[in-house]
MDTraj code that builds the backbone (N, CA, C; nanometers):
import mdtraj as md
import numpy as np

residues = "MET GLN GLU LYS ASN LEU TYR GLU TYR ALA VAL ILE ARG VAL VAL PRO ARG VAL GLU ARG GLU GLU PHE LEU ASN VAL GLY ILE ILE LEU PHE CYS LYS LYS ALA LYS PHE ILE LYS VAL LYS GLN ILE VAL PRO LEU GLU LYS ILE LEU ALA LEU SER VAL GLU ALA ASP VAL GLU GLN ILE GLN ALA ASN ILE GLN ALA PHE ALA LYS VAL ALA HIS GLY THR LYS ASP GLY GLY PRO ILE ALA MET MET ASP ILE PRO SER ARG PHE ARG TRP LEU THR ALA LEU ARG SER SER VAL ILE GLN THR SER ARG PRO HIS PRO GLY ILE CYS ASP ASP LEU ASP GLN THR VAL GLU ARG LEU PHE ALA GLU LEU VAL LEU".split()
xyz = np.array([
    [-10.9381, -2.3675, 8.8643],
    [-10.8651, -2.3595, 8.7258],
    [-10.7782, -2.1903, 8.6964],
    [-10.6730, -2.2867, 8.6343],
    [-10.5751, -2.1669, 8.6148],
    [-10.6160, -2.0759, 8.5195],
    [-10.5586, -1.9374, 8.4982],
    [-10.6225, -1.8545, 8.3902],
    [-10.5443, -1.8575, 8.2834],
    [-10.5857, -1.8274, 8.1682],
    [-10.4989, -1.8522, 8.0356],
    [-10.4136, -1.7211, 8.0333],
    [-10.3173, -1.7250, 7.9583],
    [-10.2307, -1.5971, 7.9477],
    [-10.2139, -1.5650, 7.7790],
    [-10.2696, -1.4506, 7.7596],
    [-10.2443, -1.3947, 7.6363],
    [-10.1011, -1.3315, 7.6189],
    [-10.0309, -1.3998, 7.5183],
    [-9.8864, -1.3496, 7.5123],
    [-9.8476, -1.3206, 7.3409],
    [-9.7274, -1.2394, 7.3330],
    [-9.6995, -1.2150, 7.2047],
    [-9.5305, -1.2744, 7.2286],
    [-9.5086, -1.3381, 7.0805],
    [-9.3660, -1.3757, 7.0558],
    [-9.3172, -1.3487, 6.9482],
    [-9.1770, -1.3439, 6.9499],
    [-9.0942, -1.3485, 6.8385],
    [-8.9824, -1.3970, 6.8257],
    [-8.9229, -1.4389, 6.7143],
    [-8.8270, -1.5252, 6.6702],
    [-8.6792, -1.4222, 6.6744],
    [-8.5853, -1.4432, 6.7161],
    [-8.4748, -1.3434, 6.7282],
    [-8.3832, -1.4396, 6.6534],
    [-8.3297, -1.3679, 6.5328],
    [-8.2708, -1.4020, 6.4126],
    [-8.0996, -1.3140, 6.4363],
    [-8.0417, -1.4163, 6.3784],
    [-7.8850, -1.3342, 6.3271],
    [-7.8831, -1.3368, 6.2134],
    [-7.8547, -1.2330, 6.1256],
    [-7.8326, -1.2243, 5.9713],
    [-7.6917, -1.1631, 5.9561],
    [-7.6009, -1.2486, 5.9387],
    [-7.4486, -1.2084, 5.9240],
    [-7.4313, -1.1386, 5.8268],
    [-7.5078, -1.1206, 5.7004],
    [-7.4744, -1.0207, 5.5965],
    [-7.6043, -0.9805, 5.5624],
    [-7.6532, -0.8670, 5.5852],
    [-7.7913, -0.8158, 5.6049],
    [-7.8260, -0.8070, 5.4358],
    [-7.7309, -0.7954, 5.3699],
    [-7.7569, -0.7584, 5.1926],
    [-7.7786, -0.9281, 5.1520],
    [-7.7882, -1.0157, 5.1979],
    [-7.8096, -1.1513, 5.1579],
    [-7.9328, -1.2113, 5.2413],
    [-7.9602, -1.1384, 5.3219],
    [-8.1163, -1.1603, 5.3788],
    [-8.1059, -1.3293, 5.4450],
    [-7.9908, -1.4015, 5.4579],
    [-7.9936, -1.5153, 5.5326],
    [-7.9639, -1.4974, 5.6750],
    [-8.0565, -1.5848, 5.7164],
    [-8.0537, -1.5721, 5.8672],
    [-8.0866, -1.7121, 5.9453],
    [-8.0455, -1.7061, 6.0668],
    [-8.0537, -1.8080, 6.1558],
    [-8.1499, -1.7849, 6.2689],
    [-8.2246, -1.8804, 6.3077],
    [-8.3044, -1.8278, 6.4327],
    [-8.1973, -1.8870, 6.5627],
    [-8.2043, -1.7899, 6.6622],
    [-8.1077, -1.7737, 6.7598],
    [-8.1948, -1.7778, 6.8965],
    [-8.3089, -1.7425, 6.8870],
    [-8.3993, -1.7132, 7.0506],
    [-8.5193, -1.6814, 7.0094],
    [-8.5795, -1.6870, 7.1323],
    [-8.7552, -1.6490, 7.1466],
    [-8.7478, -1.5093, 7.2209],
    [-8.7998, -1.4290, 7.2113],
    [-8.8601, -1.3376, 7.3213],
    [-9.0058, -1.3547, 7.3187],
    [-9.0599, -1.3486, 7.4801],
    [-9.1859, -1.3828, 7.4793],
    [-9.2349, -1.2529, 7.5875],
    [-9.3530, -1.2186, 7.5715],
    [-9.4014, -1.1231, 7.6619],
    [-9.5765, -1.1323, 7.6693],
    [-9.5866, -1.1231, 7.8061],
    [-9.7338, -1.1245, 7.8221],
    [-9.7700, -0.9751, 7.9060],
    [-9.8352, -0.8663, 7.8759],
    [-9.8361, -0.7488, 7.9535],
    [-9.9468, -0.7685, 8.0751],
    [-10.0475, -0.8661, 8.0924],
    [-10.1193, -0.8935, 8.1985],
    [-10.0330, -0.9373, 8.3088],
    [-9.9316, -1.0508, 8.2769],
    [-9.8455, -1.1040, 8.3781],
    [-9.7467, -1.0118, 8.4112],
    [-9.6929, -0.9194, 8.3340],
    [-9.5777, -0.8515, 8.3588],
    [-9.4837, -0.9195, 8.3279],
    [-9.4579, -1.0151, 8.2133],
    [-9.3713, -1.1064, 8.1880],
    [-9.3303, -1.0791, 8.0403],
    [-9.1553, -1.1004, 8.0714],
    [-9.0974, -1.0904, 7.9167],
    [-8.9815, -1.1752, 7.9689],
    [-8.9542, -1.2804, 7.8741],
    [-8.8175, -1.3264, 7.9017],
    [-8.7588, -1.3861, 7.7556],
    [-8.6199, -1.3874, 7.7464],
    [-8.5578, -1.4064, 7.6522],
    [-8.4921, -1.5270, 7.6613],
    [-8.4651, -1.6405, 7.5655],
    [-8.4004, -1.7611, 7.5727],
    [-8.3362, -1.7819, 7.4574],
    [-8.1809, -1.7658, 7.4225],
    [-8.1288, -1.7694, 7.3032],
    [-7.9513, -1.8364, 7.2986],
    [-7.9380, -1.8859, 7.1836],
    [-7.8035, -1.9740, 7.1527],
    [-7.7330, -1.8667, 7.0886],
    [-7.6209, -1.9117, 7.0722],
    [-7.5332, -1.8415, 6.9941],
    [-7.4645, -1.9579, 6.8992],
    [-7.4934, -2.0093, 6.8119],
    [-7.4525, -2.1176, 6.7330],
    [-7.3406, -2.0617, 6.6321],
    [-7.2159, -2.0590, 6.6969],
    [-7.0991, -2.0073, 6.6332],
    [-7.0659, -2.0424, 6.4762],
    [-7.0695, -2.2101, 6.4922],
    [-7.0416, -2.2545, 6.3684],
    [-7.1212, -2.2254, 6.2298],
    [-7.2573, -2.2472, 6.3117],
    [-7.3716, -2.1954, 6.1566],
    [-7.3768, -2.0698, 6.1395],
    [-7.3280, -1.9728, 6.2126],
    [-7.2994, -1.7879, 6.1950],
    [-7.1591, -1.8238, 6.0685],
    [-7.0709, -1.8840, 6.1033],
    [-6.9437, -1.8746, 6.0399],
    [-6.9507, -1.9175, 5.8790],
    [-7.0751, -2.0481, 5.8934],
    [-7.0874, -2.1120, 5.7623],
    [-7.1712, -2.0139, 5.6781],
    [-7.2673, -1.9365, 5.7184],
    [-7.3092, -1.8108, 5.6507],
    [-7.2390, -1.6998, 5.5938],
    [-7.1384, -1.6585, 5.7000],
    [-7.0390, -1.5734, 5.6590],
    [-6.9188, -1.5861, 5.7402],
    [-6.8049, -1.6381, 5.6644],
    [-6.6855, -1.6593, 5.6962],
    [-6.6193, -1.5297, 5.7915],
    [-6.6709, -1.4220, 5.7268],
    [-6.6312, -1.2485, 5.7744],
    [-6.6850, -1.2324, 5.8945],
    [-6.8022, -1.3102, 5.9570],
    [-6.8865, -1.2503, 6.0645],
    [-6.8346, -1.2324, 6.1678],
    [-6.8243, -1.1019, 6.2291],
    [-6.7922, -1.0723, 6.3689],
    [-6.8457, -1.1508, 6.4647],
    [-6.7995, -1.2772, 6.5194],
    [-6.8973, -1.3610, 6.6331],
    [-6.8808, -1.2802, 6.7419],
    [-6.7722, -1.2328, 6.7950],
    [-6.7386, -1.1840, 6.9341],
    [-6.8601, -1.0489, 6.9175],
    [-6.8746, -0.9556, 6.7952],
    [-6.9816, -0.8572, 6.8086],
    [-7.1149, -0.9220, 6.7914],
    [-7.1302, -1.0270, 6.7493],
    [-7.2806, -1.0752, 6.7409],
    [-7.3055, -1.1150, 6.9060],
    [-7.2371, -1.1897, 6.9509],
    [-7.2632, -1.2523, 7.1106],
    [-7.2745, -1.1217, 7.1895],
    [-7.2015, -1.0065, 7.1727],
    [-7.2150, -0.9040, 7.2476],
    [-7.3570, -0.8431, 7.2219],
    [-7.4065, -0.8184, 7.0940],
    [-7.5565, -0.7808, 7.0694],
    [-7.6391, -0.8534, 7.1101],
    [-7.6188, -0.9852, 7.0914],
    [-7.7255, -1.0660, 7.1538],
    [-7.7356, -1.0606, 7.3078],
    [-7.6372, -1.0371, 7.3890],
    [-7.6298, -1.0423, 7.5533],
    [-7.7126, -0.8901, 7.5487],
    [-7.6878, -0.7925, 7.4759],
    [-7.7397, -0.6713, 7.5159],
    [-7.8798, -0.6801, 7.4817],
    [-7.9201, -0.7557, 7.3693],
    [-8.0808, -0.7789, 7.3381],
    [-8.1635, -0.8571, 7.4687],
    [-8.0735, -0.9306, 7.5538],
    [-8.1532, -0.9963, 7.6596],
    [-8.1542, -0.8841, 7.7854],
    [-8.0415, -0.8225, 7.7978],
    [-8.0310, -0.7100, 7.9012],
    [-8.1367, -0.6151, 7.8949],
    [-8.1599, -0.5655, 7.7412],
    [-8.2863, -0.4871, 7.7507],
    [-8.4051, -0.5586, 7.7761],
    [-8.4436, -0.6580, 7.7208],
    [-8.5509, -0.7480, 7.7526],
    [-8.5834, -0.7345, 7.9025],
    [-8.4599, -0.8141, 7.9794],
    [-8.4811, -0.8340, 8.1449],
    [-8.4682, -0.6959, 8.2250],
    [-8.4402, -0.6022, 8.1442],
    [-8.4588, -0.4526, 8.2083],
    [-8.3390, -0.4713, 8.3259],
    [-8.2434, -0.5234, 8.2763],
    [-8.0966, -0.4859, 8.3502],
    [-8.0661, -0.3573, 8.3421],
    [-7.9760, -0.3028, 8.4916],
    [-7.9331, -0.1513, 8.5034],
    [-7.8246, -0.1627, 8.3970],
    [-7.7351, -0.2463, 8.3746],
    [-7.6562, -0.2249, 8.2819],
    [-7.7344, -0.2595, 8.1150],
    [-7.8424, -0.2522, 8.0926],
    [-7.8952, -0.2651, 7.9333],
    [-7.9056, -0.1390, 7.9032],
    [-7.9053, -0.0556, 7.9397],
    [-7.9250, 0.1043, 7.8599],
    [-8.0343, 0.1565, 7.9221],
    [-8.0890, 0.2986, 7.8535],
    [-8.1934, 0.3726, 7.8617],
    [-8.3244, 0.2774, 7.8428],
    [-8.3092, 0.2135, 7.7136],
    [-8.4350, 0.1259, 7.7053],
    [-8.4708, 0.0192, 7.7890],
    [-8.3614, -0.0097, 7.8476],
    [-8.4001, -0.1420, 7.9548],
    [-8.4599, -0.0904, 8.0767],
    [-8.4711, 0.0487, 8.0966],
    [-8.5565, 0.1162, 8.1803],
    [-8.6747, 0.1072, 8.1564],
    [-8.7110, 0.1066, 8.0520],
    [-8.8794, 0.1501, 8.0111],
    [-8.9353, 0.0375, 8.0731],
    [-9.0643, 0.0156, 8.0167],
    [-9.1786, -0.0433, 8.1238],
    [-9.1424, -0.1645, 8.0192],
    [-9.1999, -0.2852, 8.0445],
    [-9.2146, -0.4322, 7.9785],
    [-9.2859, -0.3866, 7.8171],
    [-9.3858, -0.3548, 7.8268],
    [-9.4411, -0.3547, 7.6678],
    [-9.3505, -0.2726, 7.5784],
    [-9.3118, -0.1438, 7.6449],
    [-9.2237, -0.0571, 7.5594],
    [-9.0777, -0.1156, 7.5471],
    [-9.0317, -0.1904, 7.5900],
    [-8.9074, -0.2885, 7.5460],
    [-8.9360, -0.3845, 7.4557],
    [-9.0225, -0.4504, 7.4869],
    [-9.0939, -0.5307, 7.3872],
    [-9.0947, -0.5094, 7.2550],
    [-9.1537, -0.3747, 7.2307],
    [-9.1942, -0.3260, 7.1265],
    [-9.0871, -0.2602, 7.0513],
    [-8.9556, -0.2259, 7.1483],
    [-8.8404, -0.1339, 7.0678],
    [-8.7850, -0.2994, 7.0182],
    [-8.7413, -0.3824, 7.1084],
    [-8.6675, -0.5282, 7.0794],
    [-8.7643, -0.5944, 6.9289],
    [-8.8879, -0.5654, 6.8886],
    [-8.9330, -0.6239, 6.7727],
    [-8.9608, -0.5459, 6.6794],
    [-8.9227, -0.4055, 6.6877],
    [-8.9256, -0.3221, 6.5805],
    [-8.8666, -0.3472, 6.4283],
    [-8.8859, -0.3284, 6.3390],
    [-8.8468, -0.3746, 6.2108],
    [-8.7045, -0.2970, 6.1946],
    [-8.5856, -0.3708, 6.1794],
    [-8.4481, -0.3064, 6.1540],
    [-8.3656, -0.3939, 6.0765],
    [-8.3061, -0.3211, 5.9953],
    [-8.2243, -0.3889, 5.9159],
    [-8.0629, -0.4169, 5.9813],
    [-8.0549, -0.4938, 6.0826],
    [-7.9298, -0.5121, 6.1530],
    [-7.8995, -0.6681, 6.1524],
    [-7.7885, -0.6903, 6.2084],
    [-7.7342, -0.8162, 6.2461],
    [-7.8119, -0.8991, 6.3127],
    [-7.8852, -0.8357, 6.4186],
    [-7.9702, -0.8863, 6.4914],
    [-8.1208, -0.8312, 6.4632],
    [-8.2005, -0.9272, 6.4520],
    [-8.3611, -0.8863, 6.3914],
    [-8.4545, -0.9762, 6.4565],
    [-8.5634, -0.9391, 6.4590],
    [-8.6768, -1.0549, 6.5209],
    [-8.7597, -1.0734, 6.3776],
    [-8.8547, -1.1806, 6.4036],
    [-8.9663, -1.1979, 6.3328],
    [-9.0584, -1.0794, 6.3635],
    [-9.1724, -1.0800, 6.2790],
    [-9.2815, -1.0037, 6.3209],
    [-9.3329, -1.0674, 6.4735],
    [-9.4030, -0.9829, 6.5558],
    [-9.4459, -1.0575, 6.6756],
    [-9.6084, -1.1620, 6.6410],
    [-9.6193, -1.2507, 6.7206],
    [-9.7126, -1.3578, 6.6763],
    [-9.7979, -1.3657, 6.8084],
    [-9.8899, -1.3727, 6.8168],
    [-10.0003, -1.4056, 6.9589],
    [-10.0054, -1.5310, 6.9746],
    [-10.0472, -1.5657, 7.1148],
    [-10.0909, -1.7080, 7.1452],
    [-10.1487, -1.6991, 7.2985],
    [-10.2089, -1.8056, 7.3345],
    [-10.2515, -1.8284, 7.4753],
    [-10.1768, -1.9396, 7.5356],
    [-10.1638, -1.9261, 7.6599],
    [-10.0927, -2.0455, 7.7088],
    [-10.1658, -2.0421, 7.8938],
    [-10.1013, -2.1556, 7.9403],
    [-10.1153, -2.1632, 8.0823],
    [-10.0165, -2.1374, 8.1625],
    [-9.8894, -2.1359, 8.1099],
    [-9.7780, -2.1348, 8.1785],
    [-9.6754, -2.0793, 8.0947],
    [-9.6324, -1.9243, 8.1014],
    [-9.5718, -1.8586, 7.9936],
    [-9.3976, -1.9416, 8.0309],
    [-9.3343, -1.9527, 8.1258],
    [-9.2111, -2.0155, 8.1223],
    [-9.2166, -2.1588, 8.0212],
    [-9.3091, -2.2433, 8.0516],
    [-9.3235, -2.3466, 7.9630],
    [-9.3389, -2.3394, 7.8058],
    [-9.3991, -2.2381, 7.8095],
    [-9.4456, -2.1641, 7.6485],
    [-9.2714, -2.1447, 7.5733],
    [-9.2139, -2.0610, 7.6887],
    [-9.0831, -2.0137, 7.5923],
    [-9.0051, -2.1375, 7.5750],
    [-8.9889, -2.2296, 7.6613],
    [-8.9251, -2.3377, 7.6155],
    [-8.9462, -2.4557, 7.5377],
    [-9.1070, -2.4386, 7.4885],
    [-9.1755, -2.4978, 7.3665],
    [-9.1091, -2.4501, 7.2344],
    [-9.1117, -2.2995, 7.2476],
    [-9.1282, -2.2409, 7.1322],
    [-8.9569, -2.2192, 7.1114],
    [-8.8766, -2.2382, 7.2093],
    [-8.7410, -2.2275, 7.1745],
    [-8.6781, -2.3697, 7.1061],
    [-8.7796, -2.4811, 7.1519],
    [-8.7326, -2.6176, 7.0799],
    [-8.7908, -2.6453, 6.9365],
    [-8.9202, -2.5899, 6.9439],
    [-8.9565, -2.5823, 6.7946],
    [-8.8998, -2.4802, 6.6937],
    [-8.8872, -2.3745, 6.7521],
    [-8.8335, -2.2724, 6.6417],
    [-8.7043, -2.2313, 6.6180],
    [-8.6123, -2.2688, 6.7460],
    [-8.4681, -2.2455, 6.7291],
    [-8.4268, -2.3740, 6.7175],
    [-8.3987, -2.4856, 6.8034],
    [-8.2902, -2.5798, 6.8112],
    [-8.3530, -2.6703, 6.6792],
])
top = md.Topology()
chain = top.add_chain()
for i, resn in enumerate(residues, 1):
    res = top.add_residue(resn, chain, resSeq=i)
    for name in ("N", "CA", "C"):
        top.add_atom(name, md.element.get_by_symbol(name[0]), res)
traj = md.Trajectory(xyz[None], top)
């Protein structure tokens, strides 16, 4: 029998105009401490972002979302936060902030397959 995984996830959001508090769900970050697992899956729906704000700097938003993924996955070009351990990276990425890239509060769950769960949550909450 496959062991269950306790995980946490958060929805990645783009908030083109922070003062208006309107956002688009653009991705998922899922973390499992026991499995030493963290994964980000995202899209950048430029037309939807521009529908919320024609003044949105979509190139900067794309760069910020890519940087978010680099930190999560611990890539060498992700900066000093990317070099931290997986739990610290997840906590840093899901910390409350007032910026164009934000996350929901973390939510818990239990699953058999972490990769499949990322795909399911992405389909349910982003697409």
